[in-house]
N, CA, C and O atoms as a GROMACS GRO file, in nm:
protein
  436
    1UNK      N    1  11.476   7.864  11.633
    1UNK     CA    2  11.415   7.989  11.594
    1UNK      C    3  11.269   7.988  11.640
    1UNK      O    4  11.201   7.887  11.622
    2UNK      N    5  11.221   8.096  11.696
    2UNK     CA    6  11.085   8.107  11.746
    2UNK      C    7  10.991   8.148  11.634
    2UNK      O    8  11.023   8.238  11.556
    3UNK      N    9  10.874   8.083  11.626
    3UNK     CA   10  10.774   8.119  11.525
    3UNK      C   11  10.716   8.255  11.560
    3UNK      O   12  10.702   8.287  11.678
    4UNK      N   13  10.680   8.336  11.458
    4UNK     CA   14  10.622   8.467  11.487
    4UNK      C   15  10.488   8.453  11.557
    4UNK      O   16  10.410   8.363  11.527
    5UNK      N   17  10.464   8.541  11.650
    5UNK     CA   18  10.338   8.542  11.725
    5UNK      C   19  10.227   8.596  11.635
    5UNK      O   20  10.249   8.684  11.552
    6UNK      N   21  10.108   8.543  11.654
    6UNK     CA   22   9.992   8.594  11.582
    6UNK      C   23   9.954   8.730  11.642
    6UNK      O   24   9.964   8.749  11.764
    7UNK      N   25   9.912   8.822  11.558
    7UNK     CA   26   9.873   8.955  11.605
    7UNK      C   27   9.721   8.963  11.604
    7UNK      O   28   9.659   8.963  11.498
    8UNK      N   29   9.659   8.969  11.723
    8UNK     CA   30   9.512   8.976  11.730
    8UNK      C   31   9.459   9.104  11.668
    8UNK      O   32   9.526   9.208  11.668
    9UNK      N   33   9.338   9.096  11.615
    9UNK     CA   34   9.271   9.211  11.553
    9UNK      C   35   9.166   9.264  11.650
    9UNK      O   36   9.079   9.189  11.696
   10UNK      N   37   9.174   9.393  11.680
   10UNK     CA   38   9.080   9.461  11.768
   10UNK      C   39   9.006   9.566  11.687
   10UNK      O   40   9.067   9.644  11.614
   11UNK      N   41   8.874   9.567  11.700
   11UNK     CA   42   8.791   9.667  11.633
   11UNK      C   43   8.713   9.743  11.740
   11UNK      O   44   8.648   9.683  11.825
   12UNK      N   45   8.721   9.876  11.735
   12UNK     CA   46   8.645   9.960  11.827
   12UNK      C   47   8.542  10.036  11.745
   12UNK      O   48   8.576  10.115  11.657
   13UNK      N   49   8.414  10.012  11.774
   13UNK     CA   50   8.304  10.083  11.710
   13UNK      C   51   8.271  10.204  11.796
   13UNK      O   52   8.255  10.192  11.918
   14UNK      N   53   8.261  10.320  11.733
   14UNK     CA   54   8.240  10.445  11.806
   14UNK      C   55   8.155  10.540  11.724
   14UNK      O   56   8.124  10.514  11.607
   15UNK      N   57   8.118  10.652  11.786
   15UNK     CA   58   8.039  10.754  11.716
   15UNK      C   59   8.085  10.893  11.762
   15UNK      O   60   8.139  10.909  11.871
   16UNK      N   61   8.064  10.990  11.676
   16UNK     CA   62   8.098  11.129  11.708
   16UNK      C   63   8.015  11.176  11.827
   16UNK      O   64   7.897  11.144  11.839
   17UNK      N   65   8.078  11.253  11.915
   17UNK     CA   66   8.008  11.310  12.029
   17UNK      C   67   7.983  11.213  12.143
   17UNK      O   68   7.914  11.248  12.239
   18UNK      N   69   8.037  11.096  12.135
   18UNK     CA   70   8.018  10.993  12.239
   18UNK      C   71   8.138  10.999  12.334
   18UNK      O   72   8.247  10.955  12.299
   19UNK      N   73   8.116  11.053  12.454
   19UNK     CA   74   8.228  11.067  12.548
   19UNK      C   75   8.280  10.932  12.596
   19UNK      O   76   8.399  10.918  12.622
   20UNK      N   77   8.192  10.832  12.608
   20UNK     CA   78   8.239  10.699  12.645
   20UNK      C   79   8.328  10.640  12.535
   20UNK      O   80   8.425  10.570  12.563
   21UNK      N   81   8.294  10.671  12.410
   21UNK     CA   82   8.374  10.625  12.297
   21UNK      C   83   8.513  10.686  12.301
   21UNK      O   84   8.613  10.618  12.278
   22UNK      N   85   8.519  10.814  12.330
   22UNK     CA   86   8.648  10.883  12.337
   22UNK      C   87   8.736  10.821  12.445
   22UNK      O   88   8.856  10.801  12.423
   23UNK      N   89   8.677  10.791  12.560
   23UNK     CA   90   8.753  10.726  12.668
   23UNK      C   91   8.802  10.588  12.628
   23UNK      O   92   8.918  10.554  12.649
   24UNK      N   93   8.712  10.509  12.570
   24UNK     CA   94   8.747  10.372  12.530
   24UNK      C   95   8.857  10.373  12.424
   24UNK      O   96   8.952  10.295  12.433
   25UNK      N   97   8.845  10.461  12.326
   25UNK     CA   98   8.949  10.471  12.222
   25UNK      C   99   9.083  10.509  12.283
   25UNK      O  100   9.186  10.453  12.246
   26UNK      N  101   9.082  10.605  12.374
   26UNK     CA  102   9.207  10.647  12.438
   26UNK      C  103   9.270  10.531  12.515
   26UNK      O  104   9.391  10.512  12.510
   27UNK      N  105   9.188  10.454  12.587
   27UNK     CA  106   9.240  10.339  12.663
   27UNK      C  107   9.299  10.234  12.570
   27UNK      O  108   9.412  10.188  12.590
   28UNK      N  109   9.224  10.196  12.466
   28UNK     CA  110   9.271  10.092  12.375
   28UNK      C  111   9.398  10.137  12.303
   28UNK      O  112   9.491  10.058  12.287
   29UNK      N  113   9.402  10.262  12.261
   29UNK     CA  114   9.524  10.314  12.198
   29UNK      C  115   9.642  10.305  12.294
   29UNK      O  116   9.753  10.268  12.254
   30UNK      N  117   9.619  10.338  12.421
   30UNK     CA  118   9.726  10.334  12.521
   30UNK      C  119   9.773  10.191  12.547
   30UNK      O  120   9.891  10.170  12.575
   31UNK      N  121   9.684  10.094  12.537
   31UNK     CA  122   9.722   9.954  12.558
   31UNK      C  123   9.823   9.907  12.454
   31UNK      O  124   9.898   9.812  12.478
   32UNK      N  125   9.826   9.972  12.339
   32UNK     CA  126   9.918   9.933  12.232
   32UNK      C  127  10.064   9.955  12.272
   32UNK      O  128  10.154   9.899  12.210
   33UNK      N  129  10.087  10.037  12.375
   33UNK     CA  130  10.225  10.060  12.421
   33UNK      C  131  10.286   9.932  12.478
   33UNK      O  132  10.408   9.914  12.470
   34UNK      N  133  10.204   9.843  12.534
   34UNK     CA  134  10.258   9.722  12.594
   34UNK      C  135  10.208   9.594  12.531
   34UNK      O  136  10.255   9.485  12.565
   35UNK      N  137  10.113   9.605  12.440
   35UNK     CA  138  10.055   9.486  12.377
   35UNK      C  139  10.062   9.499  12.226
   35UNK      O  140  10.051   9.609  12.171
   36UNK      N  141  10.081   9.388  12.159
   36UNK     CA  142  10.086   9.388  12.014
   36UNK      C  143   9.952   9.342  11.959
   36UNK      O  144   9.916   9.225  11.971
   37UNK      N  145   9.878   9.434  11.899
   37UNK     CA  146   9.753   9.400  11.833
   37UNK      C  147   9.725   9.500  11.722
   37UNK      O  148   9.773   9.613  11.725
   38UNK      N  149   9.648   9.455  11.626
   38UNK     CA  150   9.606   9.540  11.514
   38UNK      C  151   9.478   9.612  11.558
   38UNK      O  152   9.385   9.548  11.606
   39UNK      N  153   9.474   9.744  11.542
   39UNK     CA  154   9.358   9.822  11.584
   39UNK      C  155   9.288   9.884  11.465
   39UNK      O  156   9.350   9.950  11.382
   40UNK      N  157   9.158   9.861  11.458
   40UNK     CA  158   9.074   9.926  11.358
   40UNK      C  159   8.967  10.005  11.432
   40UNK      O  160   8.898   9.952  11.519
   41UNK      N  161   8.955  10.132  11.398
   41UNK     CA  162   8.854  10.220  11.458
   41UNK      C  163   8.745  10.243  11.355
   41UNK      O  164   8.771  10.291  11.245
   42UNK      N  165   8.621  10.208  11.391
   42UNK     CA  166   8.510  10.216  11.297
   42UNK      C  167   8.405  10.313  11.350
   42UNK      O  168   8.343  10.288  11.454
   43UNK      N  169   8.385  10.423  11.278
   43UNK     CA  170   8.280  10.519  11.313
   43UNK      C  171   8.148  10.466  11.255
   43UNK      O  172   8.139  10.438  11.135
   44UNK      N  173   8.048  10.454  11.340
   44UNK     CA  174   7.919  10.400  11.293
   44UNK      C  175   7.829  10.508  11.236
   44UNK      O  176   7.726  10.478  11.176
   45UNK      N  177   7.867  10.634  11.252
   45UNK     CA  178   7.786  10.747  11.208
   45UNK      C  179   7.750  10.736  11.060
   45UNK      O  180   7.838  10.721  10.975
   46UNK      N  181   7.622  10.744  11.031
   46UNK     CA  182   7.576  10.747  10.892
   46UNK      C  183   7.566  10.612  10.825
   46UNK      O  184   7.518  10.604  10.711
   47UNK      N  185   7.608  10.506  10.890
   47UNK     CA  186   7.598  10.372  10.833
   47UNK      C  187   7.478  10.304  10.900
   47UNK      O  188   7.486  10.266  11.016
   48UNK      N  189   7.370  10.290  10.826
   48UNK     CA  190   7.245  10.239  10.882
   48UNK      C  191   7.262  10.103  10.950
   48UNK      O  192   7.210  10.080  11.059
   49UNK      N  193   7.334  10.014  10.885
   49UNK     CA  194   7.353   9.879  10.941
   49UNK      C  195   7.432   9.884  11.072
   49UNK      O  196   7.395   9.820  11.170
   50UNK      N  197   7.542   9.960  11.072
   50UNK     CA  198   7.623   9.971  11.193
   50UNK      C  199   7.548  10.045  11.304
   50UNK      O  200   7.558  10.009  11.421
   51UNK      N  201   7.474  10.148  11.267
   51UNK     CA  202   7.393  10.222  11.365
   51UNK      C  203   7.294  10.128  11.434
   51UNK      O  204   7.281  10.129  11.557
   52UNK      N  205   7.227  10.047  11.355
   52UNK     CA  206   7.128   9.954  11.411
   52UNK      C  207   7.194   9.851  11.502
   52UNK      O  208   7.141   9.816  11.607
   53UNK      N  209   7.308   9.804  11.460
   53UNK     CA  210   7.375   9.698  11.535
   53UNK      C  211   7.444   9.747  11.662
   53UNK      O  212   7.442   9.678  11.764
   54UNK      N  213   7.506   9.867  11.658
   54UNK     CA  214   7.592   9.911  11.768
   54UNK      C  215   7.548  10.034  11.845
   54UNK      O  216   7.606  10.061  11.951
   55UNK      N  217   7.450  10.110  11.798
   55UNK     CA  218   7.418  10.239  11.861
   55UNK      C  219   7.397  10.228  12.012
   55UNK      O  220   7.445  10.313  12.087
   56UNK      N  221   7.327  10.127  12.058
   56UNK     CA  222   7.300  10.114  12.202
   56UNK      C  223   7.416  10.051  12.279
   56UNK      O  224   7.413  10.044  12.401
   57UNK      N  225   7.518  10.007  12.208
   57UNK     CA  226   7.630   9.937  12.271
   57UNK      C  227   7.758  10.018  12.276
   57UNK      O  228   7.847   9.986  12.354
   58UNK      N  229   7.769  10.123  12.195
   58UNK     CA  230   7.896  10.193  12.182
   58UNK      C  231   7.940  10.259  12.312
   58UNK      O  232   7.859  10.305  12.392
   59UNK      N  233   8.070  10.261  12.328
   59UNK     CA  234   8.170  10.199  12.245
   59UNK      C  235   8.162  10.046  12.255
   59UNK      O  236   8.137   9.991  12.362
   60UNK      N  237   8.183   9.981  12.145
   60UNK     CA  238   8.182   9.835  12.140
   60UNK      C  239   8.318   9.789  12.089
   60UNK      O  240   8.370   9.842  11.991
   61UNK      N  241   8.374   9.691  12.157
   61UNK     CA  242   8.507   9.642  12.122
   61UNK      C  243   8.498   9.493  12.089
   61UNK      O  244   8.448   9.412  12.167
   62UNK      N  245   8.549   9.460  11.972
   62UNK     CA  246   8.558   9.320  11.930
   62UNK      C  247   8.706   9.281  11.926
   62UNK      O  248   8.791   9.359  11.885
   63UNK      N  249   8.733   9.159  11.968
   63UNK     CA  250   8.866   9.102  11.954
   63UNK      C  251   8.849   8.973  11.875
   63UNK      O  252   8.779   8.881  11.915
   64UNK      N  253   8.916   8.969  11.760
   64UNK     CA  254   8.906   8.855  11.669
   64UNK      C  255   8.761   8.823  11.635
   64UNK      O  256   8.722   8.707  11.629
   65UNK      N  257   8.681   8.930  11.613
   65UNK     CA  258   8.543   8.912  11.570
   65UNK      C  259   8.442   8.884  11.679
   65UNK      O  260   8.323   8.872  11.651
   66UNK      N  261   8.487   8.874  11.803
   66UNK     CA  262   8.397   8.849  11.915
   66UNK      C  263   8.376   8.977  11.994
   66UNK      O  264   8.472   9.042  12.036
   67UNK      N  265   8.249   9.014  12.015
   67UNK     CA  266   8.217   9.132  12.095
   67UNK      C  267   8.252   9.102  12.240
   67UNK      O  268   8.192   9.014  12.302
   68UNK      N  269   8.348   9.176  12.295
   68UNK     CA  270   8.396   9.147  12.430
   68UNK      C  271   8.374   9.261  12.530
   68UNK      O  272   8.374   9.237  12.650
   69UNK      N  273   8.357   9.384  12.481
   69UNK     CA  274   8.331   9.496  12.571
   69UNK      C  275   8.229   9.590  12.511
   69UNK      O  276   8.228   9.613  12.390
   70UNK      N  277   8.142   9.642  12.595
   70UNK     CA  278   8.052   9.751  12.557
   70UNK      C  279   8.058   9.856  12.666
   70UNK      O  280   8.068   9.823  12.784
   71UNK      N  281   8.050   9.981  12.628
   71UNK     CA  282   8.046  10.096  12.718
   71UNK      C  283   8.177  10.125  12.791
   71UNK      O  284   8.211  10.242  12.811
   72UNK      N  285   8.252  10.023  12.832
   72UNK     CA  286   8.374  10.042  12.910
   72UNK      C  287   8.472   9.930  12.876
   72UNK      O  288   8.431   9.816  12.853
   73UNK      N  289   8.601   9.964  12.873
   73UNK     CA  290   8.704   9.864  12.846
   73UNK      C  291   8.784   9.842  12.974
   73UNK      O  292   8.850   9.933  13.023
   74UNK      N  293   8.777   9.722  13.027
   74UNK     CA  294   8.845   9.686  13.150
   74UNK      C  295   8.984   9.634  13.115
   74UNK      O  296   8.998   9.533  13.046
   75UNK      N  297   9.088   9.704  13.162
   75UNK     CA  298   9.225   9.672  13.120
   75UNK      C  299   9.269   9.529  13.149
   75UNK      O  300   9.317   9.463  13.057
   76UNK      N  301   9.256   9.478  13.271
   76UNK     CA  302   9.301   9.339  13.294
   76UNK      C  303   9.229   9.238  13.204
   76UNK      O  304   9.291   9.145  13.153
   77UNK      N  305   9.100   9.256  13.185
   77UNK     CA  306   9.024   9.166  13.098
   77UNK      C  307   9.068   9.180  12.952
   77UNK      O  308   9.077   9.081  12.880
   78UNK      N  309   9.097   9.303  12.909
   78UNK     CA  310   9.145   9.326  12.773
   78UNK      C  311   9.277   9.252  12.752
   78UNK      O  312   9.296   9.185  12.651
   79UNK      N  313   9.368   9.264  12.848
   79UNK     CA  314   9.497   9.198  12.837
   79UNK      C  315   9.481   9.046  12.830
   79UNK      O  316   9.547   8.979  12.751
   80UNK      N  317   9.392   8.991  12.913
   80UNK     CA  318   9.366   8.846  12.910
   80UNK      C  319   9.310   8.804  12.774
   80UNK      O  320   9.352   8.702  12.719
   81UNK      N  321   9.216   8.882  12.722
   81UNK     CA  322   9.155   8.849  12.593
   81UNK      C  323   9.257   8.853  12.479
   81UNK      O  324   9.255   8.768  12.390
   82UNK      N  325   9.346   8.952  12.482
   82UNK     CA  326   9.449   8.960  12.378
   82UNK      C  327   9.540   8.838  12.387
   82UNK      O  328   9.575   8.778  12.285
   83UNK      N  329   9.580   8.801  12.508
   83UNK     CA  330   9.664   8.683  12.527
   83UNK      C  331   9.595   8.556  12.478
   83UNK      O  332   9.657   8.472  12.413
   84UNK      N  333   9.468   8.543  12.509
   84UNK     CA  334   9.391   8.426  12.466
   84UNK      C  335   9.376   8.423  12.314
   84UNK      O  336   9.386   8.317  12.253
   85UNK      N  337   9.353   8.539  12.254
   85UNK     CA  338   9.338   8.546  12.108
   85UNK      C  339   9.470   8.510  12.040
   85UNK      O  340   9.470   8.442  11.937
   86UNK      N  341   9.579   8.556  12.095
   86UNK     CA  342   9.710   8.524  12.038
   86UNK      C  343   9.735   8.373  12.048
   86UNK      O  344   9.782   8.311  11.952
   87UNK      N  345   9.704   8.315  12.162
   87UNK     CA  346   9.722   8.170  12.180
   87UNK      C  347   9.634   8.089  12.087
   87UNK      O  348   9.679   7.989  12.031
   88UNK      N  349   9.510   8.132  12.069
   88UNK     CA  350   9.418   8.061  11.979
   88UNK      C  351   9.467   8.066  11.836
   88UNK      O  352   9.457   7.968  11.762
   89UNK      N  353   9.520   8.180  11.795
   89UNK     CA  354   9.570   8.193  11.658
   89UNK      C  355   9.691   8.104  11.635
   89UNK      O  356   9.704   8.044  11.528
   90UNK      N  357   9.778   8.094  11.734
   90UNK     CA  358   9.895   8.008  11.721
   90UNK      C  359   9.851   7.863  11.713
   90UNK      O  360   9.902   7.787  11.630
   91UNK      N  361   9.755   7.822  11.798
   91UNK     CA  362   9.705   7.683  11.794
   91UNK      C  363   9.638   7.653  11.661
   91UNK      O  364   9.650   7.542  11.610
   92UNK      N  365   9.569   7.751  11.605
   92UNK     CA  366   9.499   7.730  11.478
   92UNK      C  367   9.597   7.706  11.363
   92UNK      O  368   9.564   7.638  11.266
   93UNK      N  369   9.716   7.763  11.375
   93UNK     CA  370   9.817   7.744  11.270
   93UNK      C  371   9.877   7.605  11.274
   93UNK      O  372   9.938   7.561  11.176
   94UNK      N  373   9.861   7.535  11.384
   94UNK     CA  374   9.914   7.400  11.395
   94UNK      C  375   9.995   7.381  11.520
   94UNK      O  376  10.025   7.476  11.592
   95UNK      N  377  10.029   7.259  11.544
   95UNK     CA  378  10.105   7.222  11.662
   95UNK      C  379  10.246   7.279  11.655
   95UNK      O  380  10.304   7.292  11.547
   96UNK      N  381  10.299   7.313  11.772
   96UNK     CA  382  10.438   7.359  11.780
   96UNK      C  383  10.528   7.246  11.828
   96UNK      O  384  10.648   7.268  11.851
   97UNK      N  385  10.472   7.125  11.844
   97UNK     CA  386  10.552   7.012  11.890
   97UNK      C  387  10.649   6.969  11.781
   97UNK      O  388  10.619   6.977  11.662
   98UNK      N  389  10.766   6.924  11.822
   98UNK     CA  390  10.863   6.871  11.727
   98UNK      C  391  10.813   6.735  11.680
   98UNK      O  392  10.733   6.672  11.748
   99UNK      N  393  10.858   6.690  11.563
   99UNK     CA  394  10.811   6.562  11.510
   99UNK      C  395  10.825   6.446  11.608
   99UNK      O  396  10.744   6.354  11.606
  100UNK      N  397  10.926   6.448  11.694
  100UNK     CA  398  10.947   6.338  11.788
  100UNK      C  399  10.863   6.352  11.915
  100UNK      O  400  10.861   6.260  11.997
  101UNK      N  401  10.794   6.463  11.932
  101UNK     CA  402  10.712   6.487  12.051
  101UNK      C  403  10.566   6.454  12.022
  101UNK      O  404  10.518   6.477  11.911
  102UNK      N  405  10.496   6.402  12.122
  102UNK     CA  406  10.352   6.378  12.103
  102UNK      C  407  10.278   6.510  12.094
  102UNK      O  408  10.315   6.607  12.161
  103UNK      N  409  10.175   6.514  12.013
  103UNK     CA  410  10.096   6.635  11.999
  103UNK      C  411   9.972   6.632  12.086
  103UNK      O  412   9.904   6.733  12.100
  104UNK      N  413   9.941   6.516  12.144
  104UNK     CA  414   9.823   6.506  12.227
  104UNK      C  415   9.700   6.464  12.149
  104UNK      O  416   9.591   6.455  12.205
  105UNK      N  417   9.716   6.439  12.021
  105UNK     CA  418   9.602   6.398  11.942
  105UNK      C  419   9.567   6.254  11.972
  105UNK      O  420   9.655   6.174  12.003
  106UNK      N  421   9.440   6.220  11.964
  106UNK     CA  422   9.394   6.086  11.999
  106UNK      C  423   9.430   5.983  11.894
  106UNK      O  424   9.421   5.863  11.920
  107UNK      N  425   9.471   6.025  11.773
  107UNK     CA  426   9.502   5.929  11.667
  107UNK      C  427   9.646   5.879  11.675
  107UNK      O  428   9.689   5.800  11.591
  108UNK      N  429   9.722   5.926  11.775
  108UNK     CA  430   9.860   5.878  11.792
  108UNK      C  431   9.859   5.747  11.869
  108UNK      O  432   9.783   5.730  11.964
  109UNK      N  433   9.942   5.654  11.828
  109UNK     CA  434   9.949   5.527  11.900
  109UNK      C  435  10.092   5.491  11.931
  109UNK      O  436  10.118   5.387  11.992
   0.00000   0.00000   0.00000
């Protein structure tokens, strides 16, 4: 039986009236047709802390808490980042090696 894949979390920070934000949101939403990820859309309008942090960067896209795109979302890079985030999450859960297989850890003898 195959272990369930980790689902990466993507956050898109945007603002009203931002045409670049509208484009980025449309692209990221469209990527969901072929990629499995959790999408959170965060409007920075009226939030002083978010305005200060993201106003000059929007649209800003984070994957697993890391800021990876500003102003434009590049599809091939987005796909690579989602794949890497999924792999990192699986590794963080532990080894997928069977008990009889080496895990590559240095404490094995």
